[in-house]
C-alpha distance (Angstrom), angle and dihedral (degrees) to the residues before:
residue distance angle dihedral
M1 . . .
P2 3.86 . .
S3 3.77 119.3 .
L4 3.84 111.9 -85.8
S5 3.75 132.0 178.0
L6 3.76 119.2 -121.9
R7 3.79 87.0 -115.2
E8 3.82 91.0 58.5
I9 3.81 90.9 46.5
A10 3.76 93.5 50.3
E11 3.80 91.7 48.1
R12 3.78 92.1 51.1
L13 3.79 93.0 48.8
G14 3.77 99.1 38.4
G15 3.74 91.4 -115.8
W16 3.82 137.9 129.9
V17 3.74 132.6 -118.5
A18 3.80 128.9 179.3
P19 3.84 112.4 -92.6
E20 3.81 93.4 -121.4
N21 3.78 91.5 58.7
Q22 3.85 100.0 43.3
E23 3.81 97.4 101.3
T24 3.82 95.0 49.2
L25 3.84 108.6 121.5
I26 3.80 127.1 -127.8
T27 3.81 118.5 -160.3
S28 3.81 102.8 175.6
A29 3.83 146.3 2.6
A30 3.85 132.5 -121.0
S31 3.70 146.4 153.1
L32 3.82 118.9 -79.5
T33 3.76 91.8 -103.4
D34 3.82 96.5 46.1
A35 3.77 98.4 37.2
D36 3.83 120.5 115.7
E37 3.80 136.8 176.4
G38 3.77 111.1 -43.3
D39 3.79 93.0 24.0
L40 3.82 129.3 119.8
S41 3.76 119.5 -145.8
F42 3.89 137.0 169.5
Y43 3.81 137.8 -127.2
A44 3.77 116.2 -153.9
N45 3.82 106.6 145.4
P46 3.84 129.9 54.9
K47 3.80 90.8 -137.3
Y48 3.86 88.1 71.3
L49 3.78 93.6 54.0
K50 3.84 90.7 107.3
A51 3.80 90.1 52.5
L52 3.83 90.1 47.5
R53 3.76 92.2 55.0
K54 3.79 91.3 50.3
S55 3.79 97.9 39.8
R56 3.85 118.9 122.6
A57 3.81 91.7 -153.5
T58 3.75 115.7 132.4
A59 3.79 91.4 -140.0
V60 3.80 137.4 11.6
L61 3.77 133.0 -161.6
V62 3.81 108.4 -129.2
P63 3.84 132.2 176.8
H64 3.73 121.3 -100.0
G65 3.73 112.0 -87.3
F66 3.81 94.0 33.9
G67 3.78 103.3 134.8
E68 3.84 107.5 167.4
E69 3.74 116.8 120.3
I70 3.76 111.4 -119.9
P71 3.85 135.2 174.1
A72 3.87 91.1 -107.5
I73 3.71 128.0 73.4
R74 3.78 110.6 -101.9
I75 3.85 125.0 -131.9
W76 3.77 110.1 -170.8
V77 3.80 115.3 -143.6
D78 3.82 138.3 161.0
S79 3.77 96.0 -110.3
P80 3.83 117.6 10.0
M81 3.84 95.9 -166.2
E82 3.85 93.0 48.4
A83 3.76 92.4 43.9
F84 3.82 92.7 49.3
T85 3.79 91.2 48.9
R86 3.78 90.6 48.9
L87 3.81 91.4 51.2
L88 3.78 92.5 49.2
M89 3.80 92.5 49.3
E90 3.81 91.3 49.4
F91 3.82 91.8 56.3
A92 3.77 100.8 29.5
P93 3.85 117.6 117.4
K94 3.78 112.6 -82.7
P95 3.79 112.6 -89.8
I96 3.72 118.8 -100.1
T97 3.78 112.4 -101.1
F98 3.80 124.6 -139.6
P99 3.80 113.3 -154.4
P100 3.81 114.0 -145.1
G101 3.75 123.1 -106.8
V102 3.80 143.7 95.6
D103 3.81 116.7 -89.5
P104 3.82 114.4 -130.2
G105 3.80 88.7 -126.3
A106 3.84 91.9 61.9
H107 3.81 123.8 94.1
V108 3.79 111.5 -138.7
A109 3.79 120.4 176.9
S110 3.77 113.6 -120.3
D111 3.75 93.9 -119.6
A112 3.81 96.6 46.5
Q113 3.80 112.5 121.4
L114 3.78 114.6 -136.5
G115 3.84 120.5 -171.9
E116 3.80 125.3 -136.6
G117 3.81 114.9 -67.4
V118 3.81 96.8 12.7
R119 3.80 116.1 155.6
I120 3.85 120.6 -149.8
E121 3.82 115.6 -174.8
S122 3.80 132.3 -154.8
G123 3.74 117.7 -66.0
V124 3.80 96.0 21.0
V125 3.84 118.4 140.9
I126 3.77 117.1 -156.2
E127 3.80 112.4 -176.9
P128 3.93 127.4 -148.0
G129 3.82 118.1 -69.6
V130 3.85 96.2 25.1
R131 3.83 119.3 144.5
I132 3.76 120.6 -162.8
G133 3.80 123.4 -172.5
A134 3.77 128.5 -128.7
G135 3.77 118.5 -71.4
T136 3.75 97.4 11.0
I137 3.82 119.4 144.8
I138 3.78 121.5 -145.1
Q139 3.82 109.5 -170.4
A140 3.80 130.2 -150.5
N141 3.78 120.6 -51.6
A142 3.77 98.0 2.6
Y143 3.81 119.6 147.1
I144 3.80 122.4 -143.1
G145 3.80 112.3 -169.1
H146 3.81 130.1 -139.8
E147 3.86 118.3 -61.4
T148 3.82 93.4 -1.0
T149 3.81 117.5 154.0
I150 3.86 120.8 -147.1
G151 3.81 120.1 -174.3
E152 3.78 132.1 -137.4
Q153 3.87 126.8 -63.1
C154 3.83 94.4 8.7
F155 3.81 122.4 153.1
I156 3.77 111.4 -144.4
Q157 3.79 104.3 -177.4
A158 3.78 131.4 -152.2
N159 3.83 120.7 -53.2
V160 3.75 95.4 7.6
T161 3.83 116.7 152.6
I162 3.82 119.6 -153.0
R163 3.81 109.5 177.3
D164 3.77 130.8 -151.4
R165 3.81 124.3 -43.1
C166 3.79 97.6 -4.8
Q167 3.82 118.7 148.4
I168 3.76 120.9 -137.4
G169 3.83 121.1 -174.2
D170 3.80 130.1 -146.0
R171 3.79 126.6 -59.5
V172 3.72 93.5 10.2
I173 3.81 117.2 158.7
L174 3.76 120.2 -154.1
Q175 3.81 114.5 -174.3
P176 3.84 123.1 -143.9
G177 3.75 116.2 -61.2
V178 3.80 98.7 15.7
V179 3.83 113.9 151.1
I180 3.81 117.3 -155.9
G181 3.77 121.3 -173.7
S182 3.81 102.9 13.1
D183 3.84 112.7 155.6
G184 3.80 116.5 -77.0
F185 3.80 114.4 -112.3
G186 3.80 96.8 -104.3
Y187 3.77 125.1 148.9
E188 3.85 137.1 151.7
F189 3.78 122.0 -145.8
R190 3.79 103.7 -129.1
D191 3.82 127.9 166.1
G192 3.72 92.8 -14.8
R193 3.84 94.7 -49.3
Q194 3.76 138.3 95.8
V195 3.80 106.8 -116.7
K196 3.78 118.0 -161.4
I197 3.81 115.8 -119.5
P198 3.81 111.6 -143.4
Q199 3.83 114.2 -110.0
T200 3.76 102.7 -147.9
G201 3.77 102.0 161.5
I202 3.80 131.2 88.7
V203 3.85 142.4 -127.4
Q204 3.76 119.1 -110.6
I205 3.80 117.8 -163.4
D206 3.76 115.6 -174.1
S207 3.81 126.5 -147.9
D208 3.79 126.4 -65.3
V209 3.82 93.9 21.5
E210 3.80 119.8 143.6
I211 3.84 122.9 -161.5
G212 3.80 121.9 -168.2
A213 3.74 129.4 -131.5
N214 3.75 120.7 -61.7
S215 3.80 95.4 2.3
T216 3.78 119.9 140.7
V217 3.84 132.2 -149.2
D218 3.84 111.8 -167.0
R219 3.84 121.8 -142.6
A220 3.79 117.4 -112.0
R221 3.77 124.4 -97.2
F222 3.82 83.2 -127.1
G223 3.80 130.2 -16.5
R224 3.81 112.6 15.8
T225 3.76 147.5 -47.1
W226 3.83 100.5 -134.9
I227 3.76 129.8 -155.7
Q228 3.78 105.6 -175.6
E229 3.80 131.0 -145.1
G230 3.83 118.9 -56.5
V231 3.82 98.2 4.5
K232 3.80 114.4 152.5
I233 3.79 118.2 -152.8
D234 3.83 123.4 -171.1
N235 3.78 128.4 -144.0
L236 3.83 124.4 -63.9
V237 3.75 98.0 17.0
Q238 3.85 124.0 151.6
I239 3.78 118.6 -149.7
A240 3.78 114.6 -178.2
H241 3.79 133.4 -148.5
N242 3.78 121.2 -58.6
V243 3.80 94.5 7.8
I244 3.83 117.3 148.1
I245 3.77 119.6 -156.3
G246 3.80 114.8 -167.5
K247 3.82 127.9 -132.4
H248 3.73 122.0 -61.5
S249 3.80 96.4 -1.6
I250 3.82 121.5 151.7
I251 3.80 120.3 -132.6
C252 3.88 112.8 -173.3
A253 3.75 129.2 -154.4
H254 3.81 123.3 -60.9
V255 3.83 94.2 14.3
G256 3.83 115.0 150.3
I257 3.76 118.2 -159.1
S258 3.82 116.3 -170.4
G259 3.78 125.6 -142.2
S260 3.75 125.6 -59.7
V261 3.80 97.0 6.4
R262 3.72 118.6 151.4
V263 3.84 115.1 -146.1
G264 3.76 116.2 -168.1
S265 3.78 129.4 -134.6
H266 3.86 122.4 -74.2
V267 3.82 90.5 13.7
T268 3.83 120.0 152.6
L269 3.81 120.2 -149.1
A270 3.78 108.9 -175.8
G271 3.77 126.8 -150.4
K272 3.86 120.1 -49.5
V273 3.77 95.0 3.2
G274 3.78 112.8 157.9
V275 3.86 120.4 -153.2
N276 3.83 123.7 -160.6
G277 3.76 117.6 -133.9
H278 3.84 129.5 -93.2
I279 3.78 97.2 21.1
E280 3.85 135.1 115.8
I281 3.78 129.8 -126.3
G282 3.81 111.2 -158.1
D283 3.75 128.2 -128.1
G284 3.82 116.6 -74.3
A285 3.82 94.9 10.9
I286 3.81 119.0 151.3
V287 3.78 121.0 -153.1
T288 3.80 114.8 -169.9
A289 3.79 126.9 -135.3
M290 3.84 119.8 -61.1
A291 3.82 94.5 2.9
G292 3.72 120.3 147.5
I293 3.85 116.4 -137.7
T294 3.78 110.9 -153.5
K295 3.83 102.0 162.8
S296 3.76 138.7 23.9
V297 3.86 118.3 -63.8
P298 3.86 123.9 -139.9
P299 3.82 119.1 -126.9
K300 3.83 117.5 -78.6
E301 3.85 93.4 8.6
I302 3.78 119.5 146.5
L303 3.78 112.1 -143.8
V304 3.79 132.4 -165.4
G305 3.80 136.9 -178.2
L306 3.76 141.5 4.9
P307 2.88 112.9 -37.4
A308 3.76 87.2 23.6
K309 3.80 117.3 -115.5
P310 3.88 132.3 -177.4
M311 3.81 109.7 -87.1
R312 3.74 95.0 -110.7
E313 3.82 94.5 50.8
Y314 3.80 90.2 45.3
K315 3.77 91.7 54.0
E316 3.79 92.9 48.3
N317 3.79 91.5 48.7
Y318 3.82 90.7 47.9
V319 3.80 91.3 54.6
L320 3.79 91.2 48.3
L321 3.77 91.7 49.4
H322 3.81 91.8 46.6
N323 3.86 88.9 54.8
I324 3.80 96.7 48.6
R325 3.79 92.2 97.0
K326 3.74 92.8 54.7
L327 3.78 88.7 48.1
Y328 3.76 91.5 48.8
D329 3.84 91.6 51.1
R330 3.86 90.9 50.6
V331 3.78 92.6 49.9
K332 3.86 90.4 49.6
A333 3.76 90.5 49.3
L334 3.82 92.2 50.1
E335 3.80 90.4 47.7
A336 3.83 90.4 51.3
K337 3.85 90.0 53.1
Q338 3.78 91.2 51.1
E339 3.74 90.6 53.8
């Protein structure tokens, strides 16, 4: 980040800084806890007030109306987090560019259809019948299975596998190691043996979806496993066959979703949540970390624990459990008096 005066920063962000501090120079940016002299940081959440008071940052972006005196110089802005992000993006290193073309080390089937400006890197395998939209990047050692369709401006990163007949929308980002369209986990116990059930469906991923590293989305037994528009999926997530995830939902790391679950729109599943099969999670629901969902969830419900309970019920049960020792001691005392 180049040196900037606080006046310049305030002007770029539409903020305000006291006149006597306007020529103070900023040379870098950091979090409240890591910041040192010459750094700019931001304060956007009251739970970080203690860190703000102790921060060694030269200046801090604070929300309008924040009046507490702090060691750092205050720059008042509408949204400190958004303003800080915007400033970082403005001065971040220029993004790496990927010129179009097909590397000689790639294997592309003769009937594959590549749109204008597509980039195919070394070690990529593109099977017959594949269609790839304009501006899409396929990085090294990715595999694109037969008759798969990939939209425009997608970023398929290194070592991704997309198996046969899957459908990928526009502007989809698949981080390294993602597997799309592996067989669903379907078996029938017959005559003392586990017999594989054919998984003949597909995976459909709509536009503006991002899937984190080493996550997997299994193909449907029949029909489709469907990740709808704008869904964001973290690393190391397992999505089973015939699952539907609604628009703009957030699925955090280590979540496991069993088969045929329907997740509504704008749902949040926090880290390590487990979801039982064949249930529905309503629009806008929030499931906190490490919860276990065993039955369907109403819209906008907040669930906690294993098995997951509504937040209010969980808190009531926690208080009761916390007081069991006191109740036990009282019962023992009463028993002693009776004796």
